[in-house]
C-alpha positions in Angstrom: -2.6 -2.9 -16.2 -2.8 -0.6 -13.1 0.2 0.9 -11.5 0.3 -0.2 -7.8 2.5 1.3 -5.2 2.6 0.1 -1.6 4.5 1.8 1.2 5.6 -0.9 3.7 7.8 -1.5 6.7 9.9 -4.6 7.3 8.3 -7.2 9.7 4.9 -5.7 9.4 2.1 -8.4 9.3 -0.4 -6.0 7.6 2.1 -5.2 4.9 2.8 -8.9 4.3 -1.0 -9.6 4.1 -1.5 -6.8 1.5 1.5 -8.0 -0.5 0.4 -11.6 -0.4 -3.0 -10.6 -1.7 -1.5 -8.7 -4.6 0.8 -11.6 -5.4 -2.1 -14.1 -5.2 -4.0 -11.9 -7.7 -0.9 -11.8 -10.0 -0.8 -8.0 -9.7 2.6 -6.3 -10.1 3.4 -3.6 -7.6 6.2 -1.3 -6.5 7.1 -1.7 -2.9 8.5 1.4 -1.1 10.1 0.4 2.2 10.1 2.9 5.0 12.6 1.9 7.7 12.1 4.9 9.9 8.8 6.4 10.9 10.0 9.8 11.8 9.7 13.4 10.6 13.2 13.3 9.1 12.6 10.4 6.7 11.8 11.8 3.3 10.0 8.7 2.1 7.8 8.7 5.2 7.0 12.4 4.7 6.1 11.6 1.0 3.8 8.8 2.1 2.1 11.1 4.6 1.6 13.8 2.0 0.2 11.5 -0.6 -2.1 9.8 1.9 -3.6 12.9 3.4 -1.7 12.4 6.7 -1.9 8.7 7.2 1.0 7.5 9.4 0.5 3.7 9.4 1.7 1.1 6.9 0.9 -0.2 4.5 -0.4 2.7 2.4 -1.5 1.6 -1.0 -2.0 3.5 -4.2 -3.5 2.3 -7.5 -2.8 4.5 -10.5 -1.9 7.3 -8.1 -5.2 7.1 -6.2 -4.9 6.4 -2.4 -7.0 3.4 -1.5 -5.8 3.0 2.1 -4.3 0.2 4.0 -4.5 -3.6 4.1 -8.1 -3.8 5.2 -9.1 -1.4 2.4 -7.3 -3.6 -0.1 -9.1 -6.7 1.2 -12.4 -4.9 1.0 -11.7 -4.0 -2.7 -11.0 -7.7 -3.3 -14.2 -8.8 -1.5 -16.1 -6.4 -3.8 -14.5 -8.0 -6.9 -12.8 -4.7 -7.8 -9.2 -6.1 -7.8 -10.3 -8.5 -10.6 -10.9 -5.4 -12.8 -7.4 -4.2 -12.5 
């Protein structure tokens, strides 16, 4: 099974949409919550570095590969690629 990580922020509708899809697909994931989007937050900095500078949430990684945000996850699902995980 793939290792899925998702950087999220509380009360983010896009984060909720991505998490709901993963749950619907019965895919386990590690949620990494970012409370502050600022240059002093080490988790935020880590997300930016891993995602080549992306500053929005969610940012989703499957087996360490950055796939993007919520729309990108939905696109993978529409292509049937989440069924292969």
